[in-house]
DRENTIZA-451058 format. One line per field, with one value per residue: residue in three letters; x, y, z of N, C-alpha, C in turn; residue number from 1. Coordinates in steps of 0.1 Angstrom, whole numbers, plus 5000, padded with zeros to 4 digits. Each point is the difference from the previous one (the first is absolute). Layout:
N
code c(ALA,...)
n_u c(X,...)
n_v c(Y,...)
n_w c(Z,...)
ca_u c(X,...)
ca_v c(Y,...)
ca_w c(Z,...)
c_u c(X,...)
c_v c(Y,...)
c_w c(Z,...)
pos c(NUM,...)
//
This chain:
266
code c(MET,ASP,ASP,LEU,PRO,GLU,SER,SER,SER,LYS,GLY,THR,LYS,ARG,ARG,ARG,MET,ASP,ASP,SER,ALA,ALA,ASP,ALA,ALA,THR,SER,SER,SER,LEU,GLN,ASP,ASP,LEU,THR,PHE,SER,ASP,THR,LEU,VAL,ALA,LEU,GLN,ILE,MET,ARG,ALA,GLN,PHE,PRO,ASP,ILE,ASP,LYS,VAL,SER,VAL,GLN,PRO,PHE,ILE,LEU,LYS,SER,GLN,LEU,TYR,SER,SER,VAL,LYS,ASP,ARG,THR,GLN,VAL,ASP,ARG,GLU,LEU,GLU,SER,LEU,ARG,ARG,ASP,LYS,VAL,LEU,ARG,ILE,PHE,LYS,LEU,ASN,THR,GLY,GLN,ASP,ASP,TYR,ALA,ILE,MET,PHE,LEU,ASP,ASP,TYR,ILE,LYS,GLN,ILE,ASP,GLN,VAL,PHE,LYS,ARG,MET,GLU,GLY,LYS,LYS,GLU,MET,GLU,TYR,GLU,VAL,PHE,GLY,TRP,PHE,LYS,ASN,TYR,VAL,LEU,ASP,LEU,LYS,LEU,GLU,THR,GLY,ILE,GLU,HIS,GLN,GLU,LEU,CYS,SER,LEU,LEU,SER,LEU,GLY,GLY,LYS,VAL,LYS,ASP,SER,HIS,ILE,THR,LEU,LEU,ILE,ASN,ALA,GLY,VAL,ILE,ILE,ARG,GLN,LEU,ILE,ASP,PRO,ASN,MET,TYR,TRP,PHE,ALA,ILE,PRO,ASN,VAL,GLY,THR,LEU,LEU,LYS,GLY,LEU,ALA,GLN,GLY,ARG,ASN,GLU,LEU,ILE,SER,LEU,LEU,SER,ARG,ARG,ARG,TYR,LYS,GLU,MET,MET,LEU,ALA,THR,LEU,GLU,LYS,LYS,ARG,LEU,ARG,MET,SER,PRO,LEU,ASP,MET,ARG,PHE,HIS,LEU,ARG,ASP,LEU,ILE,GLY,SER,GLY,HIS,LEU,ARG,THR,ASP,HIS,THR,PRO,THR,GLY,LEU,ILE,ILE,ARG,VAL,SER,LYS,ASP)
n_u c(5008,4996,5011,4994,4996,5011,4994,4997,5012,5005,4991,5003,5013,4999,4992,5010,5010,4994,4998,5013,5003,4991,5005,5012,4995,4994,5013,4995,5013,5008,4996,4990,5004,5006,5004,5009,5002,4990,5008,5000,5000,5009,5006,4998,5003,5011,5002,4997,5008,5004,4998,4987,5005,4989,4997,5007,5004,5004,5009,4998,5005,5013,5002,5012,4996,4989,5009,5007,4988,4999,5011,5003,5004,5005,5012,4993,4993,5011,5005,4989,4999,5013,4999,4990,5007,5011,4991,4999,5000,5008,4995,5011,4994,5009,4997,4992,4995,5011,5011,4994,4991,4996,4993,4993,5000,4991,5008,4992,5000,5013,5000,4992,5009,5011,4995,4996,5012,5006,4991,5002,5012,4991,4995,5012,5008,4996,5008,4994,4988,5006,5004,4987,4998,5007,4993,4989,5002,5005,4994,4988,5001,5007,4992,5007,5009,5002,5011,5000,5011,4999,5013,5001,4991,5006,5011,4994,4995,5012,5000,4991,5007,4999,5009,4989,5003,4990,5007,5011,4995,4996,5012,5005,4992,5003,5011,5005,5004,5009,5003,5013,4997,5008,4995,4996,5012,4996,4994,4990,4999,4987,4992,4993,4994,5012,5000,4987,5004,5010,4991,4991,5010,5004,4988,4997,5013,4999,4989,5005,5011,4993,4992,5011,5006,4987,5002,4996,4999,4993,4989,4996,4990,5006,4994,5003,5013,4999,4992,5011,4994,5009,5000,5013,4997,4999,5013,4998,4996,4996,4997,4995,4994,4998,4997,4993,4995,4998,4996,4995,4989,4995,4997,5001,4992,5004,4988,4997,4996,5012,5001,5011,4994,5013,5001,5009,5009,5001)
n_v c(4988,5009,5007,5005,5010,5008,5009,4989,4995,5012,5001,4987,5003,5012,4993,4990,5009,5005,4988,4997,5011,4997,4988,5005,5008,4988,4999,4992,4995,5009,4992,5000,5013,4997,4988,5004,4993,5007,5010,4996,4988,5004,5007,4990,4992,5008,5000,4987,5000,5009,5008,4998,5012,5004,5007,4989,5008,4989,4997,4987,5001,4995,4999,5004,5007,5001,5002,5008,5003,5000,5006,4989,4997,5010,4993,4989,5006,5005,4987,4994,5009,4999,4987,5000,5008,4993,4990,5012,4991,5006,5009,5006,5004,5010,4996,5010,4988,4998,5000,4989,5009,4989,5005,4990,5004,4991,4999,4989,4997,5003,4993,4991,5000,5001,4991,4995,5002,4995,4991,5001,5000,4994,5008,4995,5009,4998,5010,5006,4997,5003,5008,4997,5002,5011,5003,4996,5006,5010,5007,4996,5001,5011,5005,4989,5009,5002,5005,5013,5003,5012,5001,4989,5004,5012,4993,4991,5010,5005,4987,5006,5010,5012,4999,5003,5011,5005,4993,5004,5012,4997,4995,5011,5008,4992,5002,5001,5012,4998,5012,4996,4998,4989,4998,5012,4996,4993,4990,4997,4988,5003,4996,5004,5010,4997,5013,4999,4991,5008,5010,4993,4997,5012,5005,4992,5003,5013,5000,4993,5006,5012,4995,4995,5012,5003,4989,4992,4991,5011,4992,4994,4992,4995,4988,5004,5002,4990,4997,5006,5011,5005,5008,5000,4988,5004,4997,4987,4992,4993,5011,5005,4988,4999,5013,4999,4988,5005,5010,4989,5009,4990,4990,4989,4994,4988,4997,4991,5011,5002,5009,5004,5012,5003,5009,5003,4993,5011)
n_w c(5000,4992,5003,5011,4993,5002,4992,4993,5002,4998,4989,4996,5003,4993,4991,5000,5000,4990,4995,5003,4994,4990,5000,5000,4991,4998,5002,5009,4999,5006,5010,4991,5000,5011,4996,4991,4990,4994,4997,4988,5004,5009,4990,4992,5010,5004,4987,4998,5011,4991,5012,4998,4997,5006,4989,4998,4990,5006,4990,5001,5011,5000,5013,4999,5011,4993,4990,5008,5003,4987,4996,5007,4988,5008,5000,5001,5010,5005,4998,5005,5010,5001,4999,5008,5007,4997,5003,5007,5009,5007,5009,5005,5011,5002,5012,5004,5001,4994,5007,5004,4998,4993,4990,4997,4987,4996,4990,4997,5013,4999,4988,5005,5010,4992,4992,5012,5005,4990,5001,5013,4994,4992,5009,5003,4997,4988,4997,5011,4997,4989,5011,5002,4987,5000,5012,4995,4989,5006,5009,5000,4987,5002,5010,5005,5004,5013,4996,4997,4994,5004,4998,5007,5010,4999,5001,5009,5007,4998,5002,5007,5005,4998,5010,5007,5008,4993,4992,5006,5001,4988,4997,5006,4993,4990,5007,4987,5003,5010,5004,4999,5013,5000,4988,5000,4996,5010,4993,5008,4994,4997,5010,4990,5007,5003,5001,4997,4991,4997,5001,4994,4991,5001,4998,4990,4996,5003,4993,4991,5000,5000,4991,4994,5000,4999,4993,5010,4990,4996,5000,4989,5001,4989,5003,5013,4998,4991,5010,5006,5002,4992,5009,5000,4995,4987,5002,4995,5009,4990,4994,5012,5002,4987,5000,5011,4995,4988,5006,5006,4998,4992,5007,4993,5007,4997,5002,5009,5005,4994,4990,5007,5001,5000,5009,4991,5007,5007)
ca_u c(4992,5008,5000,4992,5008,5003,4989,4988,5004,4999,4986,4994,5005,4993,4987,4999,5002,4988,4990,5004,4998,4986,4996,5006,4993,4988,5005,4994,5009,5013,5007,4999,5010,5009,5013,5001,5014,5003,4997,4989,4987,4997,4996,4987,4989,4998,4993,4986,4995,5001,4987,4991,4999,4991,5004,5014,5002,5014,5001,5007,5015,5005,5012,5011,5000,4990,5006,5009,4992,4994,5011,5010,5013,4999,5008,4992,4990,5007,5005,4989,4994,5008,4998,4987,5001,5007,4992,4989,4988,4996,5008,5003,4999,5004,4989,5005,4995,5011,5013,5001,4986,4999,4988,5002,4988,5002,5001,4987,4992,5005,4996,4986,4999,5004,4990,4989,5004,5002,4987,4994,5007,5000,4996,5012,5003,5003,5014,5005,4995,5008,5011,4996,5004,5015,5004,4997,5007,5015,5006,4997,5006,5014,5006,4993,5003,4990,5002,5006,5006,4992,5005,4996,4986,4997,5006,4991,4988,5003,4998,4986,4998,5007,4996,4999,4998,4986,4998,5005,4990,4988,5003,5000,4986,4993,5004,5008,5014,5001,5014,5006,5003,5014,5005,4989,5003,4996,4986,4995,4988,4990,4987,4990,4989,5003,5002,4991,5003,5012,4997,4994,5010,5007,4991,4996,5011,5000,4988,5001,5011,4995,4990,5006,5008,4992,4996,5009,5012,5003,4998,4987,4999,4998,4986,4993,5005,4996,4986,4999,5001,5007,4992,5008,5006,4991,5006,4995,5009,5010,5010,5008,5007,5011,5010,5007,5008,5012,5009,5006,4994,4992,5005,4990,5003,4990,4995,4990,4987,5001,5011,4999,5008,5006,5008,5014,5007,5009)
ca_v c(5012,5012,5008,5012,5012,5006,5009,4992,4993,5010,5003,4989,5000,5012,4996,4991,5008,5009,4991,4997,5013,5002,4991,5005,5012,4996,4993,5005,5004,5002,4988,4991,5004,5009,5000,4995,4996,5008,5014,5004,4994,5008,5012,4998,4997,5012,5009,4996,5002,5014,5004,5008,5012,5010,5014,5001,4994,4995,4986,4992,5001,4991,5005,4991,4993,4989,4989,4994,4992,4988,4991,5001,5003,5014,5002,4996,5011,5011,4996,4998,5013,5007,4993,5005,5015,5001,4995,5009,4994,5009,5012,5001,5014,5004,5007,5009,4995,4994,4999,4987,4997,5000,4994,4993,4999,4995,5011,5002,5008,5013,5007,5003,5010,5013,5003,5006,5014,5008,5003,5010,5012,5002,5013,5009,5003,4987,4998,4996,4986,4990,4995,4988,4989,4999,4993,4985,4993,5002,5000,4987,4989,5000,5003,4990,5002,5007,5015,5005,5013,5010,5001,4987,5001,5009,4994,4990,5007,5007,4990,5002,5014,5011,5000,5013,4999,4997,4986,4994,5004,4991,4986,5001,5002,4987,4991,4989,5002,5010,5004,4994,5011,5002,5006,5005,4998,4986,4997,4986,4996,4999,4994,5011,4998,4990,5007,4995,4986,5001,5005,4989,4990,5004,4999,4986,4993,5004,4995,4985,4997,5004,4990,4988,5004,5002,4987,4995,4993,5007,4990,4996,4989,5006,4999,5010,5013,5002,5004,5014,5011,5012,5013,5011,4997,4994,4987,4990,4994,4991,5008,5005,4989,4996,5011,5001,4988,5001,5011,4995,5005,4989,4987,4989,4987,4989,4994,4989,5006,5009,5010,5012,5012,5006,5012,4996,5007,5011)
ca_w c(5000,4999,5012,4999,4999,5013,5004,5003,5012,5011,5002,5008,5014,5007,5003,5012,5012,5002,5005,5014,5008,5002,5011,5013,5004,5008,5012,5012,5011,4996,5004,4989,4989,5006,4993,4986,4996,4988,5001,4990,5005,5012,4995,4993,5010,5008,4992,5000,5013,5004,5004,4992,5008,4995,4998,4998,4987,4999,4996,5010,5002,5010,5007,5000,5013,4999,4993,5010,5009,4993,4994,5011,4995,4995,4988,4989,4997,4994,4987,4990,4997,4991,4987,4995,4997,4988,4989,4999,5005,5012,5004,5014,5004,5014,5008,5011,5013,5008,4992,4993,4995,4985,4995,4987,4993,4986,4990,4994,5010,5001,4988,5002,5010,4995,4990,5007,5004,4988,4994,5008,4997,4986,4997,4997,4985,4993,4999,5013,5003,4994,5008,5007,4990,5000,5012,4999,4989,5001,5014,5007,4992,4999,5013,5008,5014,5009,4999,4988,5001,4991,4986,4993,4997,4989,4988,4996,4995,4987,4989,4995,4995,5007,5014,5007,5015,5003,4998,5012,5010,4998,5005,5014,5005,4997,5011,4995,5005,5011,5003,5012,5009,5001,4988,4992,4986,4998,5002,5002,4993,5011,4997,5002,5009,5010,5013,5011,5005,5007,5014,5007,5003,5012,5012,5003,5007,5014,5007,5001,5010,5013,5004,5006,5011,5012,5005,5010,4995,4988,4990,4997,4990,4987,4996,5006,4996,4987,5000,5005,4990,5004,4999,4994,4987,4991,4996,5009,5010,4993,4994,5010,5006,4991,5000,5013,5002,4991,5005,5013,5012,5006,4997,5001,5007,4998,5012,4997,4997,4989,4999,5009,4996,5012,4998,5001,5011,4996)
c_u c(5009,5000,4991,5009,5002,4989,4988,5003,4999,4986,4993,5004,4993,4986,4998,5002,4988,4989,5003,4998,4985,4995,5004,4992,4988,5004,4995,5009,5014,5009,5001,5010,5010,5014,5000,5015,5005,4996,4989,4986,4995,4994,4986,4989,4997,4993,4985,4993,5000,4986,4993,4996,4991,5007,5015,5004,5015,5000,5008,5015,5003,5012,5011,5001,4990,5006,5010,4993,4996,5010,5012,5014,5000,5009,4993,4990,5007,5005,4988,4993,5009,4998,4986,5000,5007,4992,4987,4987,4994,5008,5001,5000,5004,4988,5005,4996,5011,5013,5001,4987,5001,4987,5003,4986,5003,4999,4987,4991,5005,4996,4985,4998,5003,4990,4987,5003,5001,4987,4992,5006,5000,4996,5012,5002,5006,5015,5007,4996,5008,5011,4996,5003,5015,5005,4998,5009,5015,5006,4997,5006,5015,5007,4992,5003,4989,5000,5006,5005,4993,5005,4997,4986,4997,5006,4991,4987,5001,5000,4986,4998,5008,4994,5001,4999,4986,4997,5004,4990,4987,5003,5000,4986,4992,5004,5008,5015,4999,5014,5005,5005,5015,5007,4988,5002,4997,4985,4999,4989,4990,4987,4990,4989,5002,5001,4991,5004,5013,4998,4993,5010,5008,4992,4996,5011,5000,4988,5001,5010,4994,4989,5006,5008,4992,4996,5011,5013,5004,4999,4985,4999,4997,4985,4991,5003,4995,4986,4998,5002,5008,4992,5008,5005,4989,5005,4996,5010,5010,5011,5011,5008,5012,5011,5008,5008,5013,5010,5006,4994,4991,5006,4989,5006,4989,4997,4990,4987,5000,5011,4997,5009,5005,5007,5015,5006,5010,5014)
c_v c(5013,5008,5012,5012,5006,5008,4992,4993,5010,5004,4990,5000,5011,4997,4991,5008,5009,4991,4997,5013,5002,4990,5005,5012,4997,4992,5007,5005,5002,4988,4990,5003,5010,5000,4993,4997,5009,5014,5004,4994,5008,5013,4999,4998,5012,5011,4997,5003,5015,5004,5009,5012,5010,5014,5002,4992,4997,4985,4993,5001,4991,5007,4990,4992,4989,4988,4994,4991,4987,4991,5002,5004,5014,5002,4995,5010,5011,4997,4999,5013,5008,4994,5005,5014,5001,4995,5008,4994,5009,5012,5000,5014,5002,5008,5009,4996,4994,4998,4988,4997,5002,4993,4994,5000,4994,5011,5003,5008,5014,5009,5004,5012,5014,5004,5007,5014,5009,5004,5011,5014,5004,5015,5009,5002,4987,4998,4996,4986,4989,4994,4987,4988,4998,4993,4985,4994,5000,4999,4986,4988,4999,5002,4991,5002,5007,5015,5004,5015,5010,5000,4987,5000,5008,4994,4989,5005,5006,4991,5001,5014,5010,5001,5014,4997,4996,4985,4992,5003,4992,4986,5000,5001,4988,4989,4988,5002,5010,5003,4994,5011,5003,5007,5004,4998,4985,4998,4985,4998,4997,4994,5012,4996,4990,5007,4995,4987,5000,5005,4989,4989,5004,5000,4986,4992,5003,4994,4985,4997,5004,4990,4988,5003,5001,4987,4995,4995,5006,4990,4998,4989,5007,5000,5011,5014,5004,5006,5014,5010,5012,5013,5010,4997,4994,4986,4990,4994,4991,5008,5005,4989,4995,5010,4999,4988,5001,5010,4996,5006,4990,4987,4989,4988,4990,4994,4989,5006,5010,5010,5011,5011,5007,5013,4996,5008,5011,4995)
c_w c(5000,5013,4998,4997,5013,5005,5005,5014,5012,5003,5008,5014,5007,5003,5012,5013,5003,5007,5015,5009,5003,5010,5014,5005,5008,5013,5013,5011,4994,5003,4988,4989,5005,4993,4987,4997,4988,5001,4991,5005,5012,4996,4994,5011,5008,4992,5000,5014,5004,5003,4991,5008,4994,4999,4998,4987,4998,4996,5011,5001,5012,5006,5000,5013,5000,4993,5010,5010,4994,4993,5009,4996,4994,4988,4988,4995,4992,4986,4990,4997,4990,4986,4994,4996,4987,4988,4998,5004,5011,5001,5015,5004,5014,5006,5010,5014,5009,4991,4991,4993,4985,4996,4986,4993,4986,4990,4993,5009,5001,4988,5002,5010,4995,4989,5006,5004,4988,4993,5007,4997,4986,4996,4998,4985,4994,5000,5013,5004,4993,5008,5007,4991,5000,5012,5000,4989,5001,5014,5007,4993,5001,5014,5010,5015,5007,4998,4987,5002,4990,4986,4992,4996,4988,4987,4994,4994,4986,4989,4994,4995,5009,5014,5006,5015,5003,4998,5013,5011,4998,5006,5016,5006,4998,5010,4995,5004,5012,5002,5012,5010,5001,4988,4991,4985,4996,5003,5003,4990,5011,4994,5002,5010,5012,5014,5011,5005,5007,5014,5008,5003,5013,5013,5004,5006,5015,5008,5003,5011,5014,5005,5006,5013,5013,5006,5009,4995,4986,4988,4998,4989,4987,4996,5006,4995,4986,4999,5004,4988,5006,4998,4992,4986,4991,4995,5011,5009,4994,4994,5010,5007,4992,5001,5013,5003,4991,5005,5014,5012,5007,4996,5002,5008,4998,5014,4996,4996,4988,5001,5010,4994,5013,4996,5002,5011,4995,4999)
pos c(1,2,3,4,5,6,7,8,9,10,11,12,13,14,15,16,17,18,19,20,21,22,23,24,25,26,27,28,29,30,31,32,33,34,35,36,37,38,39,40,41,42,43,44,45,46,47,48,49,50,51,52,53,54,55,56,57,58,59,60,61,62,63,64,65,66,67,68,69,70,71,72,73,74,75,76,77,78,79,80,81,82,83,84,85,86,87,88,89,90,91,92,93,94,95,96,97,98,99,100,101,102,103,104,105,106,107,108,109,110,111,112,113,114,115,116,117,118,119,120,121,122,123,124,125,126,127,128,129,130,131,132,133,134,135,136,137,138,139,140,141,142,143,144,145,146,147,148,149,150,151,152,153,154,155,156,157,158,159,160,161,162,163,164,165,166,167,168,169,170,171,172,173,174,175,176,177,178,179,180,181,182,183,184,185,186,187,188,189,190,191,192,193,194,195,196,197,198,199,200,201,202,203,204,205,206,207,208,209,210,211,212,213,214,215,216,217,218,219,220,221,222,223,224,225,226,227,228,229,230,231,232,233,234,235,236,237,238,239,240,241,242,243,244,245,246,247,248,249,250,251,252,253,254,255,256,257,258,259,260,261,262,263,264,265,266)
//
């Protein structure tokens, strides 16, 4: 039998992963899918489990810390993320919620996200609006890192047309780039409209750790904890648990009655 073409083989593999992710999205407990052996499978499943949040138009994203909680070999995670980034499967974004905080979004989802934002800004002059097409076609395609220097940004944009200061301002206002505080000549690539969720991420972290810290042994059964709702975050408990376990603020212990979540010792 002839071998499948490479593209067909990849498509079949992607569909299998999507099916697995869809099944996992209906999983009733984090305990059922806490760990994985493959980074891409973990990403697919966590994407499918991303909480559905009212009034927030953001495509699913995954935190690097969540991957660290799910794939035990961190070196493997970093290596496989780098490979997926080079293959333009996903983008990685530096977040302002912590020194080691990074978000991961599949490239297809990121394109959808920026298309939504660009569409809302279509009232701008046509020549200025063209910068959004230049950004997608040249900057995103050729610059895969988390940040970009001003001159390089202008150089890549100029592959589409003559670049003006107003073009850069439009990109900043759209939320696809933000200036770095340390060096205003550098920009981070960014996820538009994510501010509300990042605020909730920070507040939810504090609320969850505070909730556990108030208990006598600073622990709770996972099955019980998963049923609780956080008041300060639109993100669900599963999202925060993966994050805090991966960052080392919480740890898990197996007991005869199930998994226990404990606050890590200082």
